[in-house]
N, C-alpha and C positions, 0 to 999 in steps of 0.2 A: 674702518670707522671714520666718518667725517667729523669735522670740528664740532658741529652742532650736537651729534650724538655723544661725543666725548664730554661735553659740558654737562650733560645730564647724568653721567655715570661717574661716581666718585669712589676712589679706593679708600676704604675706611678700615684700617687694621684694628684689632681688638685693643692693643695698647698703643698709645700715642708715640709716634716716632720722634717728635720734637717735644721736649718737656716744657710745660707751662704751669706757672703757679700764680693765682689759683686756677684750677681746672673748671670746665663748664660741662654740664650734663643736661641734656633735654629730658625732662621728667614731667609727669603729670602732677598737678598741684597737690592732689591727695596723697602723693608719695613723699612729699617734702615736710619735714618736721616743723612745728611752730617755732618761730624765732630764727629760722635760717634765711640766708640771703638768696635773692633771685635777681636776675636781670630782666628788665621789662622793656618792651617797645613803647612807642608813643601811645598815649591814651587815646581812646576812641573819640573823645570830645575835642581833642587837639589842644587841650589846656596845658598838658605837661609832656615834656619830651622823654625820650628813652633814658633809662637810668636804673638805679638800684631800688630794691624793695625788700621788705621783711615779711616773711610768711606769717600771717596773723589771722585770727577770726574776730568777728564782731558779735557782741552779746547785747541784745536789746533789753529794755527795762522789763519786758515781759519774759525774758529768759530764752528768747529765740536766738539761735546761732546762725550766723552768715559766714561762709568761708570766703577768704580773700587774702589780700596783700596790702600792707601799708607802703605806699610809694614815697620814696625820699627824693626831694628835689628842691631847687631854688625857688620854684613856684609855690612851694608849700609841702606839707606832710599830710597825706590823706589816705583814708581807707578806701579800697576799691574792691568790689565784689568780683570774684572769679569762680568759675565752676571747678569742681574737684577733678574733672576729667580733662581740663584744659592744659595744654602743654606750656610750660614755662622753662626758662633756662636757670637751673640751679647752679649756684656758685659754691665750689668746695673750698671754703676758707673759714677758719674759726676766727671770730671777731669779738671785741670787747667794746661796750659802750662806756666811754670815759667822760664824766662830767667835769666841767671846769669850775672848781670850787671857788676860785677867785672872782668868778663872774656872778656869784649868787646875789640876787637883789629882788626887792619887791617892785615889780614893774608891770606894765600892761602885758597881759599874756596873749599869745597868738599861737596858731597851729605850728607845731615844730618845736615849741619850747619844752625843755625838760623841767618838770615841776616837782617840788617836794612840799607837801601840805602839812603844816604843824597841827592842823585841826584833826585830821584823820590818819596821818601817816602815809598817805598815798604817794607813791613815786612812779612817775610815768611820763610819757611824751604825749603832748596834746596833738590831736589829729582832727581833720574834718572828715566827713563821711556820710553815712546814711542817716544821721541824726539832725535834728534842728539844734544848732549850736555846735559845741565842740565835743569830741570824744577823748578818752584817755587810753593810750596803749600801755597796759600794765607790764612793767619790766619783768616781773617774775613769771608770768603765765603767757605772755605774747598774745593776750586777748584784749580787744578794745571794748569799751563800753561807754555809754553816754556820760559826759562829765557834769556832775552836779556841783555847781559852785556854791557851796554852803559855808564859805570862809570869809564872810564880810568882816568879822571881828579879827580873824587871823588869816590874811591873804597868803597864798602860797609863795614860796621862793621860786624864782625862775633862774635857770642856769643854761649857759652854753654847753654844748656837748659835741662829741665826735665818735664815729665808729673807727676803730683801728684794728689792724691785724693782731691776733692774740700773741703770736710768737715774735713778730717784728713790729713793735709799737710805733715806729716811725712811719710805717705805711698807713696813711690815713685814707679811709674808704669814703667817708662822708663827714661833713662838718655843718653844724647849725649854730648860729649866734642869734640870740633874741634881740629885739629892738632895744638899742642902748639909749634911746632918747628918754630923758627924765619925764615923768608925768604921773598923773594920778592913777592909782590902781584901777584897772577896768576888768572885772570878771567876765566870764563867758555868759552869753545870753542863756536864760533858763532852758535846758534841753527839753523839747517836747517831741517824743517819738510819735511819728505820724502813721505808723502801720508796719506791715511786714516787709514792704518793698524797700530794698536798698538801692544805692546808686546804680544806674545802668551803664555809667560811663567808665567801664573798666577796660 
């Protein structure tokens, strides 16, 4: 066997010979539970680089469901549509979303901020995606939906947050800090769902 042939054939035992934590597993998106971590390559539009994502679905105002992933990154937090039969790299690690309570403030809200709304009790992470305006990734269900900012009298609290390993809390997987500059509260633009089509840039 020449070197060229050897590079195409890889020995893959059923159990890994070298332990690694967390482990990775190539799986179809439809086989991954909502709220689980995945590794993503660069986005097709080139706006975001490879990194972590959270398996999530998007719910339109009309109740239509779009399967996909919320991509986490320094360029923003956004929902991307992915087909259920598309292969992604599942990350086998249990994680916890930790809010930084000391960072709570009423400030200009942006995609990626963890918000708590005194008006309706909503708790979630703001994302961009297939809506006009912002969406809200619900912490309890891992489903995103258009964010209706009806809190002019009682604007939401915005907090910094991080994803950490459940068993080893010092292992930080992702961190987001909201804009710390003081300023007048600016809510999201009124979301106007423009139809059934979600972002194609997944």
